[in-house]
C-alpha positions, 0 to 999 in steps of 0.5 A: 175009388175016390178018383172014380167017384170024382170023375162020375160026379164031374160027368153027372154035373156036366150032364145036368148043366147040359140039360139045364142049358137046353131047357133055358134055350127052349124056355127062355125067361127075360127079366127087366125093369119098367119105367114110364109116365101116365098119358091120361088122368087117373081121376075126374074131379069137380066142384060138388055144387052147393049145399042148402041152396047157397052154401058152396060144397066141396071141391076136389083136386086130383093129383095125376101120377107123375111116374111109373116104376116096376119089374117085368118077366117075359116067358117064351111060349111058342115061336114068336108068342111070349107071355109077359107079366109086369108089376107096376107101382104108381103114387097118386092122390087127391085133395078136398076143400070146402066149408065144414058143417053149419059153421061155415069154416073152411076145411081141407084134407089130402089123400095119398094112395099107393097103386099096384097094377099087375098086367098079364099080356100075350105078346107077339113080334115081327123081327126086322134085324135089330128092330122088332115091332110088337103088339100085346093084349091081356088083362090087368089087376089094380090094387090099392094097397094103402091110403093116407088121409090127412084132415085139417078141420076147424077147431083142431090144432093138428091134423087127423091122419087115417088109413082110409077114405070115404071115397074108396069104392074098390080096392081091387079093379080088373080090366083089359089091356092092349099095347103096341111098341117096338124093341131095339136089341143090342147084344144081351140088352133089349129096350122096348118103348110102348104105348099101352091102353087099359079099360077098367071094369070098375072104379077104385074111387067114387064119390060125389065130385070125384071118380076114377077114370075107366080109360087109362093110357100109359107110356112105358119103357122096358129094359130087359136082359 
């Protein structure tokens, strides 16, 4: 009796494994990593001008994100069409300096922000041996997850740290995305360099002298398995 049950269990497991393998073949999912660098500046910053006619106003200096890190998932839809979902991380910020109030004393503050972007793209490619050019387009969500603002004001010995900044306009921004690239396949590994353009519908940061650029360009390198 036990041997019959063991044989039945083996047959059932074999059937389930066969069905699972067929599902994976029909609906393959590729997971990978994304690394890259921004092509455009995230902020447009300048001198506010003059206050009260002759007192210099604040000056903003923006820090361009130096790297992009993330993960990627690609789902087969139909023939050469795929759906790609990415989760990308950037670290950015800006600084402000100028005169504080009517005292004419200098002040300085630096702001750092963690930026997350989630593009959802429809992707199609043309196979040419081990090389596959592709184009993709879709929509993206940008979220400002956390902000650290360090203020150094006259008469205060240590800095003041806050988790917000007056220039934050939208924590969530939406935009359209389009990209073009090429995929090199060697065995189970695929390497995909890509240039991607995003047009945002609204600004994450906006204040007098500083605003988020609505046009964004990125170079990304995808590594999937």
